[in-house]
C-alpha positions as CSV (number, residue, x, y, z in Angstrom):
1,M,-23.3,35.8,-16.0
2,I,-26.8,37.4,-16.2
3,Y,-25.2,40.8,-16.6
4,R,-23.1,39.4,-19.5
5,L,-26.2,38.0,-21.3
6,C,-28.1,41.2,-20.8
7,L,-25.2,43.0,-22.4
8,C,-25.4,40.6,-25.3
9,L,-29.1,41.5,-25.7
10,L,-28.4,45.2,-25.7
11,L,-25.7,44.9,-28.3
12,S,-28.2,43.3,-30.6
13,L,-30.3,46.5,-30.7
14,P,-28.6,47.9,-33.9
15,S,-30.4,45.2,-35.8
16,L,-33.9,46.5,-34.9
17,A,-34.8,47.3,-38.5
18,L,-37.5,45.0,-39.7
19,A,-36.5,42.2,-42.0
20,A,-37.1,42.8,-45.7
21,P,-39.6,40.7,-47.6
22,G,-38.1,37.3,-48.4
23,T,-35.7,37.4,-45.5
24,P,-36.1,34.4,-43.2
25,V,-37.5,35.3,-39.8
26,E,-36.8,32.1,-37.9
27,P,-33.8,32.2,-35.5
28,I,-30.6,30.5,-36.7
29,I,-28.4,28.2,-34.6
30,E,-24.8,27.8,-35.7
31,M,-22.4,25.3,-34.1
32,E,-18.7,25.1,-34.5
33,L,-16.3,22.4,-33.0
34,T,-12.6,23.3,-33.2
35,E,-11.5,19.6,-33.2
36,D,-13.5,16.4,-33.4
37,T,-10.6,14.2,-32.2
38,V,-8.7,15.0,-29.1
39,I,-6.5,13.3,-26.5
40,P,-8.4,12.2,-23.4
41,G,-8.0,15.0,-20.8
42,S,-7.5,17.7,-23.4
43,P,-10.4,20.0,-24.4
44,T,-12.0,20.7,-27.7
45,Q,-14.0,23.9,-28.0
46,L,-17.7,24.0,-29.0
47,T,-19.3,27.3,-29.9
48,I,-23.1,27.6,-30.2
49,S,-24.4,30.9,-31.8
50,V,-28.0,31.9,-31.7
51,L,-29.0,34.7,-34.2
52,V,-32.3,36.5,-34.6
53,P,-33.5,39.0,-37.2
54,T,-34.5,41.6,-34.6
55,W,-33.5,41.4,-31.0
56,M,-33.9,38.9,-28.1
57,L,-36.3,39.5,-25.3
58,K,-34.8,36.9,-23.0
59,P,-31.5,35.1,-22.9
60,P,-31.5,31.9,-24.9
61,A,-32.1,28.7,-22.8
62,F,-29.0,26.8,-23.8
63,P,-29.1,23.0,-23.3
64,D,-27.2,20.7,-21.1
65,L,-24.5,18.9,-23.1
66,E,-23.4,16.3,-20.4
67,V,-22.9,12.7,-21.6
68,S,-21.2,9.8,-20.0
69,H,-17.4,10.1,-19.6
70,L,-17.4,13.5,-21.2
71,M,-16.6,16.5,-18.9
72,V,-18.2,19.8,-20.0
73,R,-16.8,23.1,-18.7
74,R,-17.6,26.7,-19.5
75,P,-14.6,28.9,-19.5
76,P,-14.6,32.5,-18.1
77,D,-16.6,34.9,-20.3
78,S,-18.2,31.9,-22.0
79,S,-21.2,34.0,-23.3
80,S,-20.7,37.0,-25.6
81,P,-22.5,39.0,-28.3
82,A,-22.9,37.4,-31.8
83,R,-23.4,39.4,-35.1
84,K,-23.7,38.2,-38.7
85,R,-24.9,39.7,-41.9
86,I,-27.5,37.5,-43.6
87,D,-29.0,38.6,-47.0
88,G,-27.7,42.1,-46.5
89,K,-29.3,42.4,-43.0
90,M,-27.4,42.4,-39.7
91,W,-28.6,39.7,-37.4
92,A,-27.7,39.7,-33.8
93,G,-27.7,37.3,-30.9
94,V,-25.6,35.4,-28.3
95,K,-22.9,32.8,-28.6
96,R,-21.8,30.5,-25.9
97,T,-18.5,28.6,-25.7
98,Y,-18.1,25.1,-24.1
99,Q,-14.9,23.1,-23.4
100,L,-15.4,19.4,-23.9
101,Y,-13.0,17.0,-22.2
102,P,-13.2,13.3,-23.2
103,M,-12.2,11.3,-20.0
104,I,-11.5,8.1,-21.8
105,Q,-10.7,6.8,-25.3
106,G,-13.7,6.3,-27.5
107,Q,-16.6,7.9,-29.4
108,F,-18.9,10.5,-27.8
109,D,-22.2,11.4,-29.2
110,I,-24.1,14.4,-27.9
111,P,-27.7,14.1,-29.3
112,A,-29.7,17.0,-30.6
113,R,-30.9,19.1,-27.6
114,P,-33.8,21.6,-27.3
115,L,-32.9,25.3,-27.2
116,R,-35.6,27.9,-26.5
117,V,-35.3,31.4,-28.1
118,T,-37.5,34.4,-27.3
119,Y,-37.3,37.4,-29.7
120,A,-39.3,40.3,-31.1
121,D,-41.5,39.6,-34.2
122,P,-40.0,41.6,-37.2
123,E,-43.4,43.1,-38.1
124,T,-45.2,43.6,-34.7
125,N,-42.4,43.5,-32.2
126,A,-44.5,41.0,-30.2
127,P,-42.7,38.3,-28.3
128,V,-42.1,35.2,-30.3
129,E,-40.9,32.0,-28.5
130,V,-39.4,29.3,-30.6
131,N,-38.3,25.9,-29.5
132,M,-35.4,24.8,-31.7
133,M,-33.0,21.8,-31.7
134,T,-29.3,21.9,-31.8
135,D,-27.4,19.7,-34.3
136,P,-26.0,16.3,-32.9
137,I,-22.3,16.4,-32.2
138,R,-19.8,13.5,-32.5
139,L,-16.3,13.6,-31.2
140,F,-13.6,11.1,-30.4
141,G,-11.1,10.6,-27.6
142,S,-7.9,9.1,-29.0
143,V,-4.8,8.0,-27.0
144,P,-1.6,8.7,-28.9
145,K,0.4,5.8,-30.1
146,E,3.3,6.8,-27.9
147,A,1.1,6.6,-24.8
148,Q,-0.8,3.3,-25.5
149,G,0.7,1.6,-22.4
150,L,-0.3,4.2,-19.8
151,D,-2.8,2.9,-17.2
152,P,-4.4,5.1,-16.0
153,F,-3.9,7.5,-18.9
154,V,-3.0,11.0,-17.8
155,A,-2.2,13.7,-20.4
156,A,-1.1,17.2,-19.3
157,T,1.5,20.0,-20.0
158,G,2.9,19.6,-16.5
159,L,2.6,17.4,-13.5
160,K,4.6,17.3,-10.2
161,L,4.4,15.7,-6.8
162,D,5.2,17.3,-3.4
163,Q,5.3,15.5,-0.1
164,T,5.2,16.8,3.5
165,I,5.9,14.6,6.6
166,E,4.9,15.9,10.0
167,G,6.0,14.3,13.3
168,A,8.0,11.4,11.8
169,A,11.6,10.4,12.7
170,D,14.0,7.6,11.6
171,V,13.2,5.8,14.9
172,M,9.8,6.1,16.5
173,K,8.3,4.6,19.7
174,V,5.1,2.6,19.8
175,G,2.2,5.0,20.2
176,D,3.9,7.8,18.2
177,A,1.9,9.4,15.4
178,F,2.8,11.3,12.2
179,K,1.1,12.6,9.0
180,R,1.9,12.1,5.4
181,R,0.6,14.7,2.9
182,V,1.0,14.3,-0.8
183,V,0.0,17.1,-3.3
184,A,-0.1,16.5,-7.1
185,T,-0.2,19.7,-9.2
186,I,-1.3,19.3,-12.9
187,E,-1.3,21.8,-15.7
188,G,-3.1,21.7,-19.0
189,T,-6.1,19.7,-17.8
190,S,-8.5,19.4,-14.9
191,S,-7.4,18.1,-11.5
192,L,-10.2,15.5,-11.8
193,F,-7.8,13.6,-14.1
194,I,-5.2,13.1,-11.4
195,P,-5.4,9.4,-10.2
196,P,-5.4,8.4,-6.5
197,L,-2.0,9.1,-4.9
198,L,-1.6,7.1,-1.6
199,P,-2.4,3.4,-1.7
200,D,-5.2,2.1,0.6
201,S,-3.2,-1.0,1.6
202,E,-2.9,-2.0,5.2
203,I,0.6,-2.3,6.9
204,A,0.8,-4.7,9.8
205,G,1.9,-2.8,12.9
206,I,0.7,0.6,11.8
207,S,-2.8,2.1,12.0
208,A,-3.7,4.4,9.1
209,Y,-6.4,7.2,9.2
210,P,-6.8,8.7,5.7
211,K,-8.7,12.0,5.1
212,E,-11.0,12.5,2.1
213,P,-9.0,13.6,-1.0
214,Q,-9.3,17.3,-1.8
215,T,-9.2,18.7,-5.4
216,Q,-8.9,22.3,-6.4
217,E,-9.3,23.8,-9.8
218,T,-7.2,26.6,-11.3
219,P,-7.6,28.4,-14.7
220,D,-5.0,26.1,-16.3
221,G,-5.1,23.0,-14.1
222,G,-5.5,22.2,-10.4
223,T,-4.3,20.1,-7.5
224,R,-5.2,16.9,-5.7
225,T,-4.2,16.6,-2.0
226,E,-4.3,13.4,0.0
227,E,-3.4,13.1,3.7
228,V,-3.0,10.1,6.0
229,S,-2.3,10.0,9.7
230,F,-0.3,7.0,11.0
231,V,0.1,5.6,14.5
232,V,2.9,3.1,15.3
233,E,1.2,0.1,17.0
234,Q,4.1,-2.3,17.1
235,G,7.9,-2.3,16.9
236,G,9.7,-3.2,13.7
237,D,11.1,-1.8,10.4
238,Y,8.5,-0.2,8.2
239,E,8.3,1.2,4.6
240,L,5.5,3.4,3.3
241,P,5.4,2.9,-0.4
242,G,6.5,5.6,-2.8
243,V,4.2,7.4,-5.2
244,E,4.6,7.3,-9.0
245,I,2.5,8.7,-11.8
246,R,3.5,8.1,-15.5
247,W,1.9,10.7,-17.7
248,F,1.9,11.9,-21.3
249,N,3.4,15.3,-21.9
250,L,1.2,17.1,-24.5
251,T,4.0,19.5,-25.3
252,T,6.9,17.1,-25.8
253,K,4.7,14.2,-26.9
254,K,6.7,11.9,-24.5
255,I,5.9,9.8,-21.4
256,E,7.3,11.3,-18.2
257,T,7.3,10.2,-14.6
258,A,6.6,12.1,-11.4
259,S,7.6,10.2,-8.3
260,L,8.2,10.3,-4.6
261,K,10.6,7.9,-2.7
262,P,9.3,5.4,-0.1
263,L,9.3,6.5,3.5
264,L,11.5,4.2,5.7
265,F,11.5,4.2,9.6
266,S,11.7,1.9,12.6
267,G,9.4,1.4,15.5
268,K,11.1,0.8,18.8
269,V,10.2,-2.4,20.6
270,T,8.8,-1.7,24.0
271,L,9.4,-3.7,27.2
272,A,5.9,-5.2,26.9
273,Q,6.6,-6.5,23.4
274,R,9.9,-8.1,24.6
275,L,8.0,-9.8,27.4
276,E,5.4,-11.1,25.0
277,R,8.1,-12.8,23.0
278,N,9.1,-14.7,26.1
279,W,5.6,-15.5,27.4
280,R,6.4,-19.2,28.1
281,T,9.3,-18.4,30.4
282,I,7.3,-15.6,32.0
283,A,4.3,-17.9,32.5
284,I,6.4,-20.6,34.3
285,T,8.1,-17.9,36.4
286,L,4.8,-16.4,37.4
287,V,3.4,-19.8,38.4
288,I,6.4,-20.6,40.6
289,L,6.2,-17.1,42.1
290,A,2.5,-17.5,42.8
291,L,3.2,-20.8,44.6
292,V,6.0,-19.2,46.7
293,I,3.8,-16.2,47.6
294,G,0.8,-18.5,48.4
295,L,3.0,-20.6,50.8
296,A,4.4,-17.4,52.3
297,L,0.9,-15.9,52.9
298,R,-0.3,-19.2,54.4
299,F,2.5,-19.6,56.9
300,I,3.5,-16.0,57.5
301,P,0.3,-14.1,58.4
302,S,2.2,-10.9,59.2
303,L,3.7,-10.9,55.7
304,R,0.3,-11.5,54.2
305,T,-1.0,-8.4,56.1
306,V,1.9,-6.3,54.8
307,I,1.5,-7.5,51.3
308,Q,-2.3,-6.9,51.3
309,R,-1.8,-3.4,52.7
310,N,0.9,-2.6,50.1
311,Y,-1.3,-4.0,47.4
312,A,-4.2,-1.9,48.5
313,A,-2.0,1.2,48.6
314,A,-0.6,0.5,45.2
315,K,-4.1,0.0,43.8
316,T,-5.3,3.2,45.3
317,R,-2.3,5.1,43.8
318,Y,-3.0,3.6,40.4
319,L,-6.7,4.5,40.5
320,L,-5.7,8.1,41.3
321,S,-3.0,8.2,38.7
322,A,-2.9,10.0,35.3
323,R,-2.2,6.7,33.7
324,H,-5.4,5.2,34.9
325,S,-7.4,8.2,33.6
326,Y,-5.6,7.9,30.3
327,N,-6.5,4.2,30.0
328,Q,-10.1,5.0,30.9
329,A,-10.3,7.8,28.3
330,M,-8.9,5.5,25.6
331,Q,-11.6,2.9,26.5
332,A,-14.3,5.5,26.3
333,I,-13.0,6.6,22.9
334,K,-13.1,3.0,21.7
335,Q,-16.8,2.8,22.9
336,Q,-17.5,6.2,21.3
337,D,-18.9,7.5,24.5
338,L,-18.4,11.3,24.4
339,D,-19.5,12.0,28.1
340,A,-17.2,9.4,29.4
341,T,-14.4,10.5,27.2
342,L,-14.7,14.1,28.4
343,K,-14.8,13.0,32.0
344,H,-11.7,10.8,31.8
345,V,-9.7,13.2,29.6
346,Q,-10.4,16.0,32.2
347,S,-9.3,13.6,35.0
348,W,-6.1,12.8,33.1
349,V,-5.3,16.4,32.5
350,N,-5.9,17.3,36.2
351,R,-3.6,14.5,37.4
352,L,-0.7,15.5,35.3
353,P,2.1,17.6,36.9
354,P,2.0,21.2,35.7
355,Q,5.4,21.0,34.1
356,A,4.1,18.2,31.9
357,C,1.3,20.2,30.3
358,P,1.0,19.3,26.6
359,D,-0.5,21.4,23.8
360,L,-4.2,20.4,23.9
361,T,-5.3,22.4,20.8
362,A,-5.7,19.4,18.5
363,L,-7.4,17.4,21.2
364,K,-9.9,20.2,22.0
365,A,-10.7,20.6,18.3
366,A,-11.3,16.9,17.8
367,L,-13.6,16.7,20.8
368,S,-15.4,19.8,19.7
369,G,-16.0,18.3,16.3
370,I,-17.5,15.2,18.0
371,G,-19.8,17.4,20.1
372,E,-20.9,19.5,17.2
373,K,-21.9,16.5,15.2
374,L,-23.5,14.7,18.1
375,Y,-25.9,17.6,18.7
376,G,-26.1,18.6,15.1
377,P,-27.6,17.2,11.9
378,T,-24.5,15.4,10.8
379,P,-23.8,12.0,12.5
380,T,-20.3,11.2,13.8
381,N,-18.2,8.5,12.1
382,Q,-15.2,6.3,12.8
383,A,-12.8,8.9,11.4
384,D,-14.0,11.5,13.9
385,W,-13.2,9.2,16.8
386,S,-9.9,8.1,15.3
387,A,-9.0,11.8,15.2
388,V,-9.7,12.1,19.0
389,K,-7.6,8.9,19.7
390,T,-4.7,10.2,17.6
391,A,-4.8,13.7,19.3
392,L,-4.9,12.1,22.8
393,Q,-1.9,9.9,21.9
394,H,0.0,12.9,20.7
395,A,-0.8,14.8,23.9
396,A,0.3,11.9,26.1
397,Q,3.6,11.6,24.2
398,E,4.3,15.3,24.5
399,S,3.4,15.1,28.2
400,R,5.9,12.3,28.8
401,Q,8.6,14.3,27.0
402,L,7.9,17.4,29.1
403,K,7.9,15.4,32.3
404,R,11.3,13.9,31.6
405,Q,12.6,17.4,30.9
406,T,11.2,19.4,33.8
407,G,10.2,16.9,36.5
408,N,6.9,16.4,38.4
409,A,4.3,18.8,39.8
410,N,0.5,18.9,40.1
411,A,-2.6,20.0,38.2
412,L,-3.2,21.6,34.8
413,P,-5.7,24.1,33.5
414,P,-9.0,22.5,32.8
415,L,-9.9,21.1,29.5
416,N,-13.3,22.5,28.4
417,P,-14.2,21.4,24.8
418,T,-17.2,23.2,23.5
419,H,-20.2,21.3,22.0
């Protein structure tokens, strides 16, 4: 941009001849607005030209035109040379182009703003610095009659929605996780005019972990990307709502609709959930069983010894099992304790059979992110720990599938997340 402004200054050199007597020597500001009434989301072009009778010694200090609910953009090559014949003399300077986007319907007033110009005095060539004022500008954002019912109002030459689902199936088990990514692509206006895509409502039985929306600008539009990770917490039938954007087509002057269908799937009820539904029967059964065992332990000492020994052995096996390490790791994640999490995750990995080795890439990345933030300037947040929890659940699910396919063995390569 500096190079372009310098080029503009060099191109003003043919006007070095001194102004004739009677010719005004003050710089001139000319402003041109292509349209004063536009549809919200559509640009109108403002050109500010600064002309001097000699040549400029510095690039003009153009003002800031930002006002509330008015987006101001500078297109590529927004600065260029300006030349105009005034009273028979060729004046030269620089012009700058702005694109003004009303974001809502209404009136927008850009007040007069200061503009500093430095140029050569026509008689002495000495630097002259002049502080001038631009003219005030008024423009309007007006929603077409055909689109009065749109809320939010979106006007474009094109808009489409794309959806990607990773890891989902028609029937999922409790603990399974998947991602939903929706991308909106707009043409004819900025991606900042795309409304939110995925609703923030909670669905009972499913945990949702949304990422921050991402927008990307292109020369004629842009994209907005939203992604949410879901974990099935309970069994049942679920429906993730569809996505719909009604928008005004600037080319056809008609309202169109971009939409995605709802996502339907089922969560498989686990044995634990079935037992929970029959807790009264189970409670009575356990009380009776406890009485029977109590009587047996009291009157049959040898049986008591056997049961105690078997219980101790079973407890030892559990404490040395991968399942115990997994539960400890999940508890450490809940408490956001990185050292304990690393310890129990490593223990879980070591206790898995080698044939049940899952892909630990996502888990390592999530733990590394926690470590970097813990020892860096940026604090960790709930989303970071949610990512670790989801990655561990994914790894455990993959391990169970591998174990069913290949059988049992011992040990896995160590997990060494970097801080």
